[in-house]
PALUM-889818 format. One record per residue (C-alpha): x, y negated, z negated; residue number from 0; chain; residue in three letters. Coordinates in steps of 0.5 Angstrom, whole numbers. Each point is the difference from the previous one (the first is absolute). Layout:
<mikes>
mike px:X | py:Y | pz:Z | i:NUM | ch:A | aa:Ala
...
</mikes>
This chain:
<mikes>
mike px:0 | py:0 | pz:0 | i:0 | ch:A | aa:Lys
mike px:3 | py:-7 | pz:2 | i:1 | ch:A | aa:Ser
mike px:2 | py:-4 | pz:-6 | i:2 | ch:A | aa:Asn
mike px:-4 | py:-6 | pz:3 | i:3 | ch:A | aa:Met
mike px:-3 | py:-5 | pz:-4 | i:4 | ch:A | aa:Arg
mike px:-7 | py:0 | pz:-2 | i:5 | ch:A | aa:Leu
mike px:-4 | py:-6 | pz:3 | i:6 | ch:A | aa:Pro
mike px:-6 | py:-3 | pz:-3 | i:7 | ch:A | aa:Ile
mike px:-4 | py:4 | pz:5 | i:8 | ch:A | aa:Phe
mike px:1 | py:6 | pz:-4 | i:9 | ch:A | aa:Phe
mike px:0 | py:-3 | pz:-7 | i:10 | ch:A | aa:Leu
mike px:-6 | py:3 | pz:-4 | i:11 | ch:A | aa:Phe
mike px:-4 | py:-6 | pz:-3 | i:12 | ch:A | aa:Leu
mike px:-5 | py:2 | pz:-5 | i:13 | ch:A | aa:Pro
mike px:-5 | py:-6 | pz:1 | i:14 | ch:A | aa:Met
mike px:-6 | py:1 | pz:4 | i:15 | ch:A | aa:Leu
mike px:-1 | py:-4 | pz:6 | i:16 | ch:A | aa:Phe
mike px:-8 | py:-1 | pz:1 | i:17 | ch:A | aa:Phe
mike px:-2 | py:-6 | pz:3 | i:18 | ch:A | aa:Cys
mike px:-7 | py:-2 | pz:4 | i:19 | ch:A | aa:Arg
mike px:-1 | py:-5 | pz:5 | i:20 | ch:A | aa:Arg
mike px:-6 | py:-3 | pz:1 | i:21 | ch:A | aa:Ser
mike px:-3 | py:-1 | pz:7 | i:22 | ch:A | aa:Ser
mike px:-1 | py:-8 | pz:-2 | i:23 | ch:A | aa:Glu
mike px:8 | py:-1 | pz:1 | i:24 | ch:A | aa:Glu
mike px:-1 | py:1 | pz:8 | i:25 | ch:A | aa:Ser
mike px:-4 | py:-5 | pz:4 | i:26 | ch:A | aa:Ala
mike px:-8 | py:1 | pz:0 | i:27 | ch:A | aa:Pro
mike px:-3 | py:5 | pz:5 | i:28 | ch:A | aa:Ile
mike px:-7 | py:1 | pz:1 | i:29 | ch:A | aa:Lys
mike px:-2 | py:7 | pz:-2 | i:30 | ch:A | aa:Phe
mike px:-6 | py:4 | pz:1 | i:31 | ch:A | aa:Asp
mike px:-3 | py:0 | pz:-7 | i:32 | ch:A | aa:Pro
mike px:-2 | py:7 | pz:1 | i:33 | ch:A | aa:Leu
mike px:7 | py:2 | pz:2 | i:34 | ch:A | aa:Ala
mike px:4 | py:4 | pz:-5 | i:35 | ch:A | aa:Glu
mike px:5 | py:-4 | pz:-5 | i:36 | ch:A | aa:Ser
mike px:6 | py:4 | pz:1 | i:37 | ch:A | aa:Ile
mike px:5 | py:1 | pz:-6 | i:38 | ch:A | aa:Asp
mike px:7 | py:3 | pz:1 | i:39 | ch:A | aa:Ile
mike px:4 | py:4 | pz:-4 | i:40 | ch:A | aa:Leu
mike px:7 | py:1 | pz:2 | i:41 | ch:A | aa:Ala
mike px:5 | py:5 | pz:-4 | i:42 | ch:A | aa:Leu
mike px:7 | py:1 | pz:1 | i:43 | ch:A | aa:Gly
mike px:7 | py:-3 | pz:-1 | i:44 | ch:A | aa:Asp
mike px:4 | py:-5 | pz:2 | i:45 | ch:A | aa:Ser
mike px:-2 | py:1 | pz:7 | i:46 | ch:A | aa:Tyr
mike px:-7 | py:-2 | pz:-2 | i:47 | ch:A | aa:Thr
mike px:2 | py:-5 | pz:-5 | i:48 | ch:A | aa:Lys
mike px:4 | py:-3 | pz:6 | i:49 | ch:A | aa:Gly
mike px:7 | py:-1 | pz:-4 | i:50 | ch:A | aa:Glu
mike px:4 | py:-6 | pz:3 | i:51 | ch:A | aa:Ser
mike px:-6 | py:-3 | pz:4 | i:52 | ch:A | aa:Val
mike px:-5 | py:-5 | pz:-2 | i:53 | ch:A | aa:Pro
mike px:-6 | py:3 | pz:-4 | i:54 | ch:A | aa:Trp
mike px:-5 | py:-2 | pz:5 | i:55 | ch:A | aa:Gly
mike px:4 | py:3 | pz:6 | i:56 | ch:A | aa:Gln
mike px:0 | py:7 | pz:-3 | i:57 | ch:A | aa:Asn
mike px:-4 | py:5 | pz:4 | i:58 | ch:A | aa:Phe
mike px:-6 | py:0 | pz:-4 | i:59 | ch:A | aa:Pro
mike px:-1 | py:-7 | pz:0 | i:60 | ch:A | aa:Asn
mike px:2 | py:0 | pz:8 | i:61 | ch:A | aa:Gln
mike px:-5 | py:5 | pz:1 | i:62 | ch:A | aa:Leu
mike px:-6 | py:-3 | pz:-5 | i:63 | ch:A | aa:Ala
mike px:2 | py:-7 | pz:4 | i:64 | ch:A | aa:Asp
mike px:-1 | py:4 | pz:7 | i:65 | ch:A | aa:Ser
mike px:-6 | py:3 | pz:-2 | i:66 | ch:A | aa:Leu
mike px:-3 | py:-7 | pz:-2 | i:67 | ch:A | aa:Arg
mike px:2 | py:-3 | pz:7 | i:68 | ch:A | aa:Leu
mike px:-4 | py:6 | pz:3 | i:69 | ch:A | aa:Val
mike px:-6 | py:-2 | pz:-4 | i:70 | ch:A | aa:Gly
mike px:0 | py:5 | pz:-6 | i:71 | ch:A | aa:Phe
mike px:-2 | py:-3 | pz:-7 | i:72 | ch:A | aa:Asn
mike px:6 | py:1 | pz:-4 | i:73 | ch:A | aa:Ile
mike px:-2 | py:0 | pz:-8 | i:74 | ch:A | aa:Ala
mike px:6 | py:2 | pz:-3 | i:75 | ch:A | aa:Gly
mike px:7 | py:3 | pz:1 | i:76 | ch:A | aa:Leu
mike px:3 | py:4 | pz:-6 | i:77 | ch:A | aa:His
mike px:7 | py:2 | pz:0 | i:78 | ch:A | aa:Val
mike px:3 | py:6 | pz:-4 | i:79 | ch:A | aa:Val
mike px:7 | py:0 | pz:2 | i:80 | ch:A | aa:Ala
mike px:7 | py:-2 | pz:-3 | i:81 | ch:A | aa:Gln
mike px:7 | py:1 | pz:3 | i:82 | ch:A | aa:Thr
mike px:4 | py:6 | pz:-2 | i:83 | ch:A | aa:Gly
mike px:-7 | py:4 | pz:-1 | i:84 | ch:A | aa:Trp
mike px:0 | py:8 | pz:1 | i:85 | ch:A | aa:Arg
mike px:-6 | py:4 | pz:0 | i:86 | ch:A | aa:Thr
mike px:0 | py:1 | pz:-7 | i:87 | ch:A | aa:Asp
mike px:1 | py:-7 | pz:-2 | i:88 | ch:A | aa:Asn
mike px:-6 | py:-2 | pz:5 | i:89 | ch:A | aa:Leu
mike px:-4 | py:5 | pz:-4 | i:90 | ch:A | aa:Gln
mike px:2 | py:-2 | pz:-7 | i:91 | ch:A | aa:Ser
mike px:-2 | py:-7 | pz:2 | i:92 | ch:A | aa:Ala
mike px:-7 | py:2 | pz:3 | i:93 | ch:A | aa:Leu
mike px:-1 | py:4 | pz:-7 | i:94 | ch:A | aa:Ala
mike px:2 | py:-7 | pz:-4 | i:95 | ch:A | aa:Ser
mike px:-5 | py:-4 | pz:4 | i:96 | ch:A | aa:Gln
mike px:-6 | py:6 | pz:0 | i:97 | ch:A | aa:Ser
mike px:-4 | py:-5 | pz:-4 | i:98 | ch:A | aa:Ser
mike px:0 | py:-5 | pz:6 | i:99 | ch:A | aa:Val
mike px:0 | py:5 | pz:6 | i:100 | ch:A | aa:Leu
mike px:-3 | py:6 | pz:-2 | i:101 | ch:A | aa:Ala
mike px:-7 | py:-3 | pz:1 | i:102 | ch:A | aa:Asp
mike px:1 | py:-4 | pz:6 | i:103 | ch:A | aa:Ser
mike px:-1 | py:2 | pz:7 | i:104 | ch:A | aa:Ser
mike px:3 | py:-3 | pz:6 | i:105 | ch:A | aa:Phe
mike px:-1 | py:-1 | pz:7 | i:106 | ch:A | aa:Ser
mike px:7 | py:2 | pz:2 | i:107 | ch:A | aa:Leu
mike px:6 | py:3 | pz:-3 | i:108 | ch:A | aa:Val
mike px:7 | py:1 | pz:3 | i:109 | ch:A | aa:Thr
mike px:5 | py:4 | pz:-3 | i:110 | ch:A | aa:Leu
mike px:8 | py:0 | pz:2 | i:111 | ch:A | aa:Cys
mike px:4 | py:3 | pz:-5 | i:112 | ch:A | aa:Ile
mike px:7 | py:5 | pz:0 | i:113 | ch:A | aa:Gly
mike px:6 | py:-4 | pz:2 | i:114 | ch:A | aa:Val
mike px:2 | py:0 | pz:-8 | i:115 | ch:A | aa:Asn
mike px:-1 | py:7 | pz:-1 | i:116 | ch:A | aa:Asn
mike px:5 | py:1 | pz:6 | i:117 | ch:A | aa:Gln
mike px:5 | py:-5 | pz:-2 | i:118 | ch:A | aa:Phe
mike px:0 | py:2 | pz:-7 | i:119 | ch:A | aa:Gln
mike px:1 | py:8 | pz:2 | i:120 | ch:A | aa:Asn
mike px:-7 | py:1 | pz:-4 | i:121 | ch:A | aa:Ala
mike px:-3 | py:7 | pz:1 | i:122 | ch:A | aa:Asn
mike px:-3 | py:1 | pz:7 | i:123 | ch:A | aa:Phe
mike px:-5 | py:5 | pz:-3 | i:124 | ch:A | aa:Asp
mike px:-2 | py:-5 | pz:-5 | i:125 | ch:A | aa:Asn
mike px:-1 | py:-5 | pz:5 | i:126 | ch:A | aa:Tyr
mike px:-5 | py:4 | pz:4 | i:127 | ch:A | aa:Lys
mike px:-4 | py:2 | pz:-6 | i:128 | ch:A | aa:Thr
mike px:0 | py:-8 | pz:-2 | i:129 | ch:A | aa:Gln
mike px:-1 | py:-3 | pz:7 | i:130 | ch:A | aa:Phe
mike px:-6 | py:5 | pz:0 | i:131 | ch:A | aa:Glu
mike px:-3 | py:-2 | pz:-6 | i:132 | ch:A | aa:Ala
mike px:1 | py:-8 | pz:2 | i:133 | ch:A | aa:Leu
mike px:-4 | py:2 | pz:6 | i:134 | ch:A | aa:Leu
mike px:-5 | py:3 | pz:-4 | i:135 | ch:A | aa:Gln
mike px:-1 | py:-6 | pz:-4 | i:136 | ch:A | aa:Tyr
mike px:0 | py:-5 | pz:6 | i:137 | ch:A | aa:Ala
mike px:-6 | py:4 | pz:3 | i:138 | ch:A | aa:Ile
mike px:-3 | py:0 | pz:-7 | i:139 | ch:A | aa:Glu
mike px:1 | py:-8 | pz:0 | i:140 | ch:A | aa:Arg
mike px:-3 | py:0 | pz:7 | i:141 | ch:A | aa:Ala
mike px:-6 | py:2 | pz:-3 | i:142 | ch:A | aa:Gly
mike px:1 | py:7 | pz:3 | i:143 | ch:A | aa:Asn
mike px:0 | py:-2 | pz:7 | i:144 | ch:A | aa:Arg
mike px:7 | py:3 | pz:3 | i:145 | ch:A | aa:Lys
mike px:-1 | py:-4 | pz:6 | i:146 | ch:A | aa:Glu
mike px:1 | py:-7 | pz:-4 | i:147 | ch:A | aa:Arg
mike px:7 | py:3 | pz:-2 | i:148 | ch:A | aa:Val
mike px:6 | py:-2 | pz:4 | i:149 | ch:A | aa:Val
mike px:7 | py:3 | pz:-1 | i:150 | ch:A | aa:Val
mike px:6 | py:-3 | pz:2 | i:151 | ch:A | aa:Leu
mike px:7 | py:4 | pz:2 | i:152 | ch:A | aa:Ser
mike px:6 | py:-2 | pz:-4 | i:153 | ch:A | aa:Ile
mike px:5 | py:-5 | pz:4 | i:154 | ch:A | aa:Pro
mike px:7 | py:2 | pz:1 | i:155 | ch:A | aa:Asp
mike px:5 | py:-4 | pz:-4 | i:156 | ch:A | aa:Leu
mike px:6 | py:3 | pz:4 | i:157 | ch:A | aa:Ala
mike px:-2 | py:-5 | pz:5 | i:158 | ch:A | aa:Tyr
mike px:2 | py:-6 | pz:-4 | i:159 | ch:A | aa:Thr
mike px:6 | py:-3 | pz:-1 | i:160 | ch:A | aa:Pro
mike px:0 | py:3 | pz:-7 | i:161 | ch:A | aa:Tyr
mike px:-1 | py:7 | pz:3 | i:162 | ch:A | aa:Gly
mike px:5 | py:-1 | pz:5 | i:163 | ch:A | aa:Gln
mike px:5 | py:-1 | pz:-6 | i:164 | ch:A | aa:Asn
mike px:-2 | py:7 | pz:-3 | i:165 | ch:A | aa:Ala
mike px:5 | py:6 | pz:0 | i:166 | ch:A | aa:Ser
mike px:-5 | py:4 | pz:5 | i:167 | ch:A | aa:Asn
mike px:-6 | py:-4 | pz:3 | i:168 | ch:A | aa:Pro
mike px:-2 | py:6 | pz:4 | i:169 | ch:A | aa:Ala
mike px:-1 | py:4 | pz:-6 | i:170 | ch:A | aa:Leu
mike px:-5 | py:-6 | pz:-2 | i:171 | ch:A | aa:Ile
mike px:-4 | py:1 | pz:6 | i:172 | ch:A | aa:Ser
mike px:0 | py:7 | pz:0 | i:173 | ch:A | aa:Gln
mike px:-3 | py:0 | pz:-7 | i:174 | ch:A | aa:Lys
mike px:-5 | py:-6 | pz:1 | i:175 | ch:A | aa:Ile
mike px:-2 | py:5 | pz:6 | i:176 | ch:A | aa:Asp
mike px:-1 | py:6 | pz:-5 | i:177 | ch:A | aa:Glu
mike px:-4 | py:-5 | pz:-5 | i:178 | ch:A | aa:Tyr
mike px:-4 | py:-2 | pz:6 | i:179 | ch:A | aa:Asn
mike px:-2 | py:7 | pz:2 | i:180 | ch:A | aa:Thr
mike px:-2 | py:1 | pz:-6 | i:181 | ch:A | aa:Ala
mike px:-4 | py:-6 | pz:-2 | i:182 | ch:A | aa:Asn
mike px:-3 | py:1 | pz:7 | i:183 | ch:A | aa:Arg
mike px:-2 | py:7 | pz:0 | i:184 | ch:A | aa:Asn
mike px:-4 | py:-1 | pz:-7 | i:185 | ch:A | aa:Ile
mike px:-3 | py:-6 | pz:3 | i:186 | ch:A | aa:Thr
mike px:-3 | py:4 | pz:6 | i:187 | ch:A | aa:Glu
mike px:-2 | py:5 | pz:-5 | i:188 | ch:A | aa:Val
mike px:-5 | py:-5 | pz:-3 | i:189 | ch:A | aa:Tyr
mike px:-2 | py:-3 | pz:7 | i:190 | ch:A | aa:Gly
mike px:3 | py:-7 | pz:-2 | i:191 | ch:A | aa:Val
mike px:3 | py:-5 | pz:5 | i:192 | ch:A | aa:Ser
mike px:7 | py:0 | pz:0 | i:193 | ch:A | aa:Tyr
mike px:4 | py:-6 | pz:4 | i:194 | ch:A | aa:Val
mike px:7 | py:1 | pz:2 | i:195 | ch:A | aa:Asn
mike px:4 | py:-6 | pz:-2 | i:196 | ch:A | aa:Val
mike px:7 | py:4 | pz:0 | i:197 | ch:A | aa:Thr
mike px:1 | py:-1 | pz:7 | i:198 | ch:A | aa:Asp
mike px:0 | py:-8 | pz:-1 | i:199 | ch:A | aa:Ile
mike px:5 | py:0 | pz:-6 | i:200 | ch:A | aa:Ser
mike px:5 | py:4 | pz:5 | i:201 | ch:A | aa:Arg
mike px:0 | py:-6 | pz:4 | i:202 | ch:A | aa:Leu
mike px:3 | py:-4 | pz:-6 | i:203 | ch:A | aa:Gly
mike px:7 | py:0 | pz:3 | i:204 | ch:A | aa:Ile
mike px:-1 | py:-1 | pz:7 | i:205 | ch:A | aa:Ser
mike px:-5 | py:-6 | pz:-2 | i:206 | ch:A | aa:Ser
mike px:3 | py:-3 | pz:-6 | i:207 | ch:A | aa:Pro
mike px:-6 | py:-5 | pz:-1 | i:208 | ch:A | aa:Asp
mike px:-4 | py:6 | pz:-2 | i:209 | ch:A | aa:Leu
mike px:4 | py:1 | pz:-7 | i:210 | ch:A | aa:Val
mike px:-1 | py:-5 | pz:-6 | i:211 | ch:A | aa:Ala
mike px:6 | py:-5 | pz:-2 | i:212 | ch:A | aa:Phe
mike px:2 | py:6 | pz:-5 | i:213 | ch:A | aa:Asp
mike px:2 | py:4 | pz:5 | i:214 | ch:A | aa:Gly
mike px:-4 | py:6 | pz:-2 | i:215 | ch:A | aa:Leu
mike px:-8 | py:-2 | pz:0 | i:216 | ch:A | aa:His
mike px:-4 | py:-1 | pz:6 | i:217 | ch:A | aa:Pro
mike px:-1 | py:-7 | pz:2 | i:218 | ch:A | aa:Ser
mike px:-6 | py:-4 | pz:1 | i:219 | ch:A | aa:Gln
mike px:0 | py:2 | pz:7 | i:220 | ch:A | aa:Lys
mike px:1 | py:7 | pz:-1 | i:221 | ch:A | aa:Gln
mike px:-6 | py:0 | pz:-4 | i:222 | ch:A | aa:Tyr
mike px:-4 | py:-4 | pz:5 | i:223 | ch:A | aa:Thr
mike px:2 | py:6 | pz:5 | i:224 | ch:A | aa:Ala
mike px:-3 | py:5 | pz:-6 | i:225 | ch:A | aa:Trp
mike px:-7 | py:-4 | pz:0 | i:226 | ch:A | aa:Val
mike px:0 | py:1 | pz:8 | i:227 | ch:A | aa:Gln
mike px:0 | py:7 | pz:-1 | i:228 | ch:A | aa:Leu
mike px:-5 | py:0 | pz:-6 | i:229 | ch:A | aa:Leu
mike px:-5 | py:-5 | pz:2 | i:230 | ch:A | aa:Leu
mike px:-4 | py:5 | pz:6 | i:231 | ch:A | aa:Pro
mike px:0 | py:6 | pz:-5 | i:232 | ch:A | aa:Val
mike px:-2 | py:-5 | pz:-6 | i:233 | ch:A | aa:Val
mike px:-6 | py:-3 | pz:4 | i:234 | ch:A | aa:Arg
mike px:-2 | py:6 | pz:3 | i:235 | ch:A | aa:Thr
mike px:-1 | py:3 | pz:-8 | i:236 | ch:A | aa:Ala
mike px:-3 | py:-6 | pz:-2 | i:237 | ch:A | aa:Leu
mike px:-6 | py:0 | pz:5 | i:238 | ch:A | aa:Lys
mike px:-7 | py:1 | pz:-3 | i:239 | ch:A | aa:Pro
</mikes>
């Protein structure tokens, strides 16, 4: 294992990042008063939180803004994600928020988790078990409407300046593929939509503007590309 220094991305921060954005923050749009008010729950790690980009430019906020622009009434956005979280950290955070979330039902739930399991050499079988439990949780929070849940693949950090300085970037990519094969197989068993953002992340060396200033996380521009993939899937899911 390389003796490279552990960046802030992989430090576990026990603080829960839980936030809500009201639709009042955006310019007023006329909505059908009978249309569904959309409440979004985004679960994950730094890739969901949006480490090293402005809060409003992470992918959950960009997705909410894009949905507003095409006429959806976004009532709220809730993010449970933190830099450094593995699947077990996310589970613990959700358990600590049980009184807030347990009785809540959301119009849409996204899940993107696993890079820290891979980087920290956590047990792979435990990852699969915990990911499945988190997916079940996501489906429950979506009112048991599996069509209202979207899983995002794990981006490949090997295609960043930080990853290129690792002892074996190719091995990182190989492990990321193994994790994504596992989470995709589990997702498909449950009949949940799966969006591959890994291919976009693998443009990070040829297109440096897809990487944030920290040399490791996605930039605002990369998150915009993610949303371009997510939007048609989500619009279909949210149709009455």
